[in-house]
Every structure is written in C-alpha cells, then in structure tokens.
LOBARO-20779 format. One line per 4 residues: their letters; for each residue x, y, z of N, C-alpha, C. Coordinates in steps of 0.001 Angstrom, whole numbers, plus 524288, in hexadecimal, padded with zeros to 5 digits. Last residue first. Example, Ala and Ser with C-alpha at 12.3 -4.5 7.8 and 13.67 -1.06 7.14 Angstrom:
! residues 2
SA) 83232/7F736/81BA8/83566/7FBDC/81BE4/83264/8001E/81EBE | 83386/7E9C6/81E78/8300C/7EE6C/81E78/83390/7F31C/81E78
END
This chain:
! residues 133
DNNG) 749BE/9AF45/6C02A/74567/9B1B8/6BD43/7457F/9B05C/6B7A8 | 752C3/9AB21/6C40A/74E09/9A808/6C483/74992/9AA44/6C14B | 759F7/9B2EC/6C2B3/75AA2/9AE1C/6BFAC/755BF/9AAC8/6BFDF | 7569D/9BA64/6C9F4/756A5/9BBB7/6C45C/7570E/9B6E6/6C0FA
KFQR) 75850/9B54C/6D345/752F6/9B69F/6D1C7/752A7/9B7C8/6CBF3 | 76331/9B4F7/6D2F0/76047/9B00A/6D32F/75AAD/9B0FD/6D185 | 765CC/9BF79/6D346/7674A/9BC52/6CEBE/76415/9B750/6CE6C | 761E9/9C22E/6DCFC/75FBF/9C4B9/6D861/760F2/9C18A/6D377
KLFK) 76858/9BBC3/6E31D/762BA/9BB06/6E366/76024/9BD6C/6DE90 | 77215/9BFF1/6E120/770FB/9BA90/6DF7F/76B1D/9B989/6DF6C | 770B0/9C9D3/6E5DA/771D0/9C96D/6E042/77079/9C3FF/6DE33 | 76F47/9C6D8/6F043/76B1C/9C9B1/6ED8D/76BDA/9C945/6E7A6
LIEY) 77917/9C239/6F226/77459/9BF0C/6F27E/76FCA/9C1B5/6EFA7 | 77F60/9CB07/6F116/78019/9C699/6ED7C/77B3A/9C32D/6ED87 | 77BDD/9D0FE/6F984/77B55/9D2FE/6F42E/77BC6/9CE95/6F036 | 77EDF/9CA8B/701BD/7795D/9CBCC/70103/77867/9CDB3/6FB75
QGGK) 7898A/9CAB0/70098/786CE/9C5B6/70000/78103/9C6B2/6FEF7 | 78B53/9D51A/702F2/78C9B/9D318/6FDC4/789DF/9CDF0/6FCBE | 7888A/9D525/70D7F/78593/9D83C/709B8/78681/9D656/70434 | 7907E/9CEA4/7117E/78B0D/9CD04/711ED/787A9/9CFF4/70E01
IDQI) 79910/9D51C/70F2E/798C1/9CFD6/70CDE/7932D/9CDE5/70D0A | 79698/9DDB1/7154C/79709/9DE48/70FA1/7968D/9D900/70CE4 | 79719/9D920/71F39/79219/9DB3E/71D55/79232/9DBD8/7176B | 7A1CE/9D6D9/71F7D/79E08/9D28B/71FD1/798BB/9D45E/71DCF
DKDF) 7A5DB/9E0F3/71F43/7A719/9DD4A/71B09/7A331/9D8C4/71AEE | 7A1EE/9E4A7/728D3/7A03B/9E717/723E9/7A13F/9E372/71F53 | 7A77C/9DE11/72FC9/7A1CA/9DDEA/72FAF/79FB2/9E046/72A9F | 7B1A8/9E172/72D9C/7B02A/9DBFF/72C93/7AA3F/9DB8F/72C33
NKIT) 7B0C7/9EB94/73153/7B1D2/9EAB2/72BBE/7B070/9E51B/72A32 | 7AF71/9E971/73BEC/7AB2D/9EBFA/7390A/7ABE5/9EB38/7332A | 7B96F/9E562/73DF1/7B4E0/9E1FD/73E8F/7B035/9E44B/73BA0 | 7BF54/9EE84/73C42/7C044/9E9E2/73904/7BB9D/9E62E/73949
IEFE) 7BB6E/9F4A6/74451/7BAAE/9F64B/73EE7/7BB60/9F1A5/73B3A | 7BF12/9EF1C/74CFD/7B970/9EFA9/74C29/7B844/9F146/7468F | 7C9E4/9F080/74B85/7C7A7/9EB36/74BA0/7C1CD/9EB7C/74A78 | 7CAA3/9FB3A/74CDC/7CBF5/9F902/747C5/7C9CE/9F375/74744
KRTV) 7C7F6/9FB8E/75769/7C4A1/9FE2F/75392/7C5A8/9FBF9/74E24 | 7D044/9F6D9/75C20/7CB37/9F424/75C5E/7C789/9F677/75849 | 7DBA7/9F7C3/753E0/7D83D/9F97E/75821/7D344/9F64A/75807 | 7E176/9F15C/74D40/7E404/9F593/75021/7E0B0/9F737/754C5
FKEE) 7E018/9E372/74E0A/7DE89/9E891/74BF7/7E0E9/9ECCB/74F70 | 7E477/9DC12/75468/7E57D/9DBB1/74ED2/7E41F/9E0D8/74C25 | 7E085/9DE28/75E07/7E5F8/9DF85/75D26/7E74D/9DF5E/7575A | 7D69D/9D9E8/75D13/7D724/9DF93/75D3D/7DCC4/9E144/75C43
VSLL) 7D96E/9CF82/75DA6/7D6F2/9D178/758E5/7D77A/9D764/758AA | 7DD49/9CF1E/76798/7E0FB/9CE2F/76351/7DEAD/9CFF5/75E27 | 7D403/9D131/76CF5/7D864/9D4D7/76D61/7DC4A/9D408/768FA | 7CDFA/9C88C/76AC9/7CC7F/9CD9A/7688E/7D0F6/9D184/768D2
DIHH) 7D350/9BC6B/76766/7D2E0/9C079/76B61/7D1E5/9C5CB/768DF | 7D5F8/9B57F/76027/7D096/9B759/7601C/7CFCE/9BBDB/763EF | 7E03A/9B329/76263/7DEFD/9B590/75D5D/7D97E/9B7CF/75D39 | 7DF75/9AEBA/76C73/7E2C5/9B358/76B9B/7E140/9B629/76690
ATTQ) 7D93A/9A63C/76A98/7D75A/9AA56/76E24/7DA7F/9AF55/76D55 | 7E005/9A09B/76433/7DB0F/9A28E/76221/7D900/9A6FE/76581 | 7E7FA/99E5E/76B5B/7E929/9A155/766A0/7E432/9A3BC/76466 | 7E256/99891/772B3/7E509/99D58/7744A/7E62C/9A0CD/76F8D
ELVT) 7DEE6/9904F/76C66/7DB1F/993C0/76F04/7DDA5/998E6/77092 | 7E88C/98C08/7697E/7E50B/98E20/7658A/7E10D/991D6/767EF | 7EC35/988D5/77345/7EF39/98CB2/77052/7EBBC/98F3A/76C30 | 7E440/9819A/77580/7E528/9860F/778FA/7E81F/98A5E/77621
IKQK) 7E5AE/97A82/76D70/7E0C6/97D70/76DC2/7E17B/9823C/7712E | 7EF87/976B4/77029/7EEDD/9795E/76B2B/7E9E5/97CA9/76B39 | 7ED25/97219/779BF/7F0DC/9766A/7799A/7F053/9797C/77485 | 7E665/96A53/7762C/7E465/96E56/779C4/7E80A/9731A/779C1
YTNL) 7ED5D/9645E/77059/7E8F8/966E8/76DB6/7E6CA/96B54/7710A | 7F3B5/960E9/77882/7F5F9/96405/77447/7F1B8/96702/77171 | 7EC2C/95B3E/77E0C/7EED6/95FA2/7808C/7F143/9633D/77C71 | 7E9B1/953C0/7767E/7E5A8/95765/77846/7E811/95C26/77AF6
EQVE) 7F342/94E98/775E6/7F136/9513B/7713D/7ED11/95533/772C8 | 7F3C6/94AAD/7801C/7F7C4/94E54/77E4F/7F5E4/95157/77982 | 7EB0E/94416/77FC9/7EB2D/9486A/78388/7EF32/94C72/781DE | 7EE58/93D19/77810/7E9B6/94051/77724/7E99C/944FE/77AD6
RKLA) 7F6DF/93892/77D40/7F7BF/93B84/7786D/7F31D/93F18/77748 | 7F169/933BB/78565/7F53D/937D3/786A0/7F657/93B26/781D3 | 7EBAA/92C81/77F8C/7E8E8/930A0/78266/7EC9A/93512/783E1 | 7F3ED/92643/77C10/7F0AA/92905/7783C/7EDB6/92D79/77ADB
HMDQ) 7F768/92271/78596/7FAEF/925B6/7827E/7F7D6/928CD/77E6C | 7EE74/91CB4/78852/7F02E/920EF/78BB0/7F3D2/924A1/788B3 | 7EE42/9153D/78061/7E9E3/918F5/780E7/7EB85/91DAB/78421 | 7F789/9101A/782FA/7F710/912AA/77DE5/7F2AA/916B4/77E01
ETLV) 7F4C7/90C59/78CD9/7F923/91003/78C60/7F8E7/912ED/7872D | 7ECC9/90591/789BE/7EB8E/909F5/78D28/7EFDE/90E0D/78CE6 | 7F27F/8FE45/783F2/7EE77/90171/78152/7ED0E/90635/78492 | 7F8C8/8FA5D/78C16/7FB3C/8FCD5/7878F/7F74D/90053/784C0
VKES) 7F0F9/8F62C/79280/7F46F/8FA42/7948B/7F6F9/8FD31/79006 | 7ECC4/8EE99/78BF3/7E970/8F2F7/78D9F/7ECBC/8F772/78FB1 | 7F56D/8E7FB/78B50/7F36F/8EA82/78694/7F014/8EF32/787FD | 7F5F0/8E4F2/795D3/7FA54/8E7D1/79379/7F89D/8EAA4/78E83
IGDL) 7EC88/8DF7D/7969C/7ED47/8E438/799C2/7F1B1/8E781/79780 | 7EED4/8D738/78FD8/7EA6B/8DAAE/78EC7/7EAF3/8DFCC/791B6 | 7F741/8D2CF/7952F/7F80B/8D4D5/78FE2/7F3AC/8D8A5/78E6F | 7F1FA/8CFD9/79E55/7F636/8D3B7/79E9A/7F753/8D616/7993D
KNFM) 7EB50/8C839/79A1F/7E916/8CCE9/79C83/7ED2B/8D13F/79CCB | 7F2FB/8C10A/796FB/7EF89/8C35A/79307/7ED07/8C85F/79513 | 7F6EE/8BE9F/7A0D9/7FA5D/8C11E/79D09/7F72A/8C3A9/798AA | 7EE01/8B9BA/7A508/7EFFA/8BE8B/7A76E/7F397/8C175/7A3AB
AKQA) 7ED5F/8B0FD/79E7A/7E90E/8B4C4/79E89/7EAD8/8B9F7/7A0D9 | 7F6C7/8AC33/7A144/7F5FF/8ADDA/79BE0/7F19E/8B1E8/79B8C | 7F48C/8A9FB/7ABC3/7F8E3/8AD73/7AA75/7F842/8AF90/7A4EA | 7EC5D/8A2EA/7AA79/7EB60/8A7DE/7AD33/7EFA4/8ABD6/7ABEA
KLLE) 7F1E6/89AE5/7A56D/7ED76/89D6D/7A2D4/7EC52/8A2B9/7A546 | 7F91A/898A0/7AD5C/7FB0A/89A82/7A851/7F6AD/89D2B/7A53A | 7F229/894FF/7B4FE/7F544/899B2/7B601/7F76F/89BFA/7B0F1 | 7EE88/88C08/7AFE2/7EADA/8903E/7B120/7EDC7/89564/7B22F
GVQY) 7F809/88671/7AF8C/7F53C/887C0/7AAB8/7F16F/88C3D/7AB95 | 7F9D3/88561/7BA39/7FD98/8884C/7B70E/7FB02/889EB/7B1EA | 7F13A/87F05/7BCB3/7F1AB/88441/7BEF5/7F57F/887A1/7BBE8 | 7F3AA/87602/7B6E5/7EECC/878CF/7B5EE/7EF25/87E6C/7B7F3
RILF) 7FD35/87324/7BBA2/7FD07/87432/7B5FD/7F821/8774F/7B4B0 | 7F9D2/8716D/7C5CD/7FD9B/875A0/7C4CD/7FD79/87726/7BF0A | 7F32E/868E2/7C3D1/7F11D/86D9E/7C63D/7F4B5/87244/7C52D | 7FA43/86193/7BFB8/7F5DD/86364/7BC81/7F393/86882/7BEA1
WAGG) 800C9/8609C/7C8B8/802F3/86251/7C3B4/7FEA7/8646C/7C026 | 7F9C9/85CE3/7D00D/7FC3F/861F6/7D0F5/7FE70/8641D/7CBDA | 7F783/85353/7CB62/7F354/85726/7CC2A/7F58B/85C9C/7CCF4 | 80174/84ED7/7CBE6/7FED7/84F8B/7C6D5/7FA8C/853A8/7C743
LSAI) 802E5/84EAE/7D6CD/80681/85191/7D375/80411/852B6/7CE1F | 7FA92/84824/7D967/7FAB9/84D86/7DB6D/7FE4F/850EA/7D822 | 7FDC6/83F25/7D468/7F8CF/84197/7D2C8/7F899/84740/7D4AF | 806C6/83D55/7DA17/80732/83E4C/7D473/80238/840F6/7D27D
FTSI) 8022D/83BB4/7E404/8060D/83FD2/7E348/8067A/84145/7DD7A | 7FBFE/8331F/7E1FB/7F983/837F8/7E3C1/7FD3B/83C89/7E2E5 | 803DE/82C16/7DF59/7FFF1/82D7E/7DB66/7FD22/8327F/7DCEE | 8090D/82BBD/7E904/80BE3/82D9B/7E462/807F8/82F3C/7E025
YLVD) 800FD/827B1/7EF41/80352/82CD6/7F068/80610/82F20/7EBA3 | 7FF5A/81E2E/7EA11/7FB0F/821E9/7EAA9/7FD2B/82765/7EBC6 | 8090D/819B8/7EB51/80726/81AAF/7E602/802C3/81EBF/7E636 | 808F1/818FE/7F622/80CEA/81C1E/7F388/80B37/81D83/7EDFC
KDIN) 80095/8122B/7F780/8005C/8176A/7F9C3/8044D/81AFB/7F710 | 80474/8098A/7F266/7FFA0/80BF2/7F080/7FF11/81184/7F29A | 80CD9/80756/7F8B4/80DDC/808D1/7F349/80902/80B86/7F117 | 807B6/80484/801A0/80B41/808EC/801A4/80C3D/80AEB/7FC1D
M) 80317/7FB59/80000/80000/80000/80000/80344/804EB/80000
END
C-alpha cells in the first residue's frame, strides 16, 4: 500500500503541477490580452494628444492672426479718425469761411447737375411724345 500511496501522492503532485501550469498559462494569456488592450488604449490616447496639440497650435495661430488683425484695425481706425476729423478738414482750407464757401459751391454744382437732368428728362419726354404722334 505504500507504493499506492506514493503513486497517489506523485499523481496528485503531477496533476497539481499540470493544473498550475494550465492556470498560469491561462492567466498569462489573459494578462497579455489585457496588456494589448491597454497598449491600444494608450495608442488611442497618444493620437488624441497629438491631435489636441495640433488643434491647440492652430488655435494659437488664429489668436495671433486675430491680434494682428485687431492691431491693423486699430491703426486703420486711428488713421481714419485722424483724416475724418473736422479740424484736419479745416486745416486743409485756409479758414472756416473758405471751407463753407467750398461746400456751398459743391451744393450749387449738385443743383446744376440736378437741373440739367431735369432739362434732359423734359427734352426726352417731348421727343418721345413727338415720335408717338
């Protein structure tokens, strides 16, 4: 019976070793699958980080362009305000009176142009009536 007990112990030991080997092999396989999934997640996160950095750089460029545009608008506004300023207009003419005379001359020229248009329309109307008769 001693031999049977020894065989039983040895068989139990071998079966335990076999079971442990299969268990370790299964767990290592599962760990490798989990590791592969984690590496895939890390790759996805790395891609997202790269895309986010690219978006951030693009946004920084847009902010710089907007700042440059804002500076250009500010300069344009200042220049425009300077040129439109009534004082600078008055400085172009010798006196305010001369400025007013020039504006009155513009008004007279505009009235003459309007009057000329009226005369032309009257002439065309007479011609049109004459052709229809």
